[in-house]
N, C-alpha and C positions, 0 to 999 in steps of 0.2 A: 643265196640268202643264208645268213648265219643266225643261229638262235642259241641263246644261253638257256640251258634247262637244268632245273633242280629236280633230282630224281628221289622219289620216296618209294622204296621197295617194300615188299611183303604187305601190300594193302589188299583189302577185300574186293575193291572194284578198281578197274583200269580206267584212267581218264587223263585228259590233258586240260590244264587250266591256264589260259593265256593272261599274263599280267599286262603285256603290251605285244606289239608285233614281233619283237625280238626276244622276249622273255617268257618262260613257260615253267609250270610245275607239272611234272609227269608222275602220276601214281601208277605203280606197276604191281602185278601180282607176284612176279618172280623174285627170288632171292638173288642177291648179287654174287652168285657162285658160278664159276667157269663161263662168264660172259652171258649168262641167260638173261639177266636184266637188260644188258645192252641190246641183245637180239630182240627182246620184247619191245624196247623203246624204238628201235629202227622200224619194226613192223607197225607199231602204232602210229608213228609219224608218217610212214609211207601211205597208210590207209587214210589218214587225215588230209594229207596234201595231194593225194591221187597220183603218186609217183611210185616207181619200183623201189625195192629195198636197196638196189645197187646205186641208186641216185642219192642216197643218204649216207653221209660219212661222219663219224665221230672224230672231230679234229683234236680235241683235248679232253682230258678227264675220263679216260678209259677205266680207271680204278677209283674214281671219285664220284661223289653224289652230285657234283656240279659239272656239267658237260657243255662243251661248245660243239654244236652240230651244224654241218653245212648241207643244204638241200640243193642239188643240182637240177638243171633243166626245169625250173619252176617258172611258168609263164605268168 
């Protein structure tokens, strides 16, 4: 399953807001420094979908606020 995510970093609360099944806004506490926001995003998605962090891959947008993420082994 692929999801397009718009990331808003340096927020007070951490949350996921789904616009549709494949579009999401992620509010993260971390700053986008040294991949910390990406790690927080992967952890948040893993917790939401009930999969491991290894099953979530950022396909594109590693250095952008709009990312395409693939979630593997989603039943």
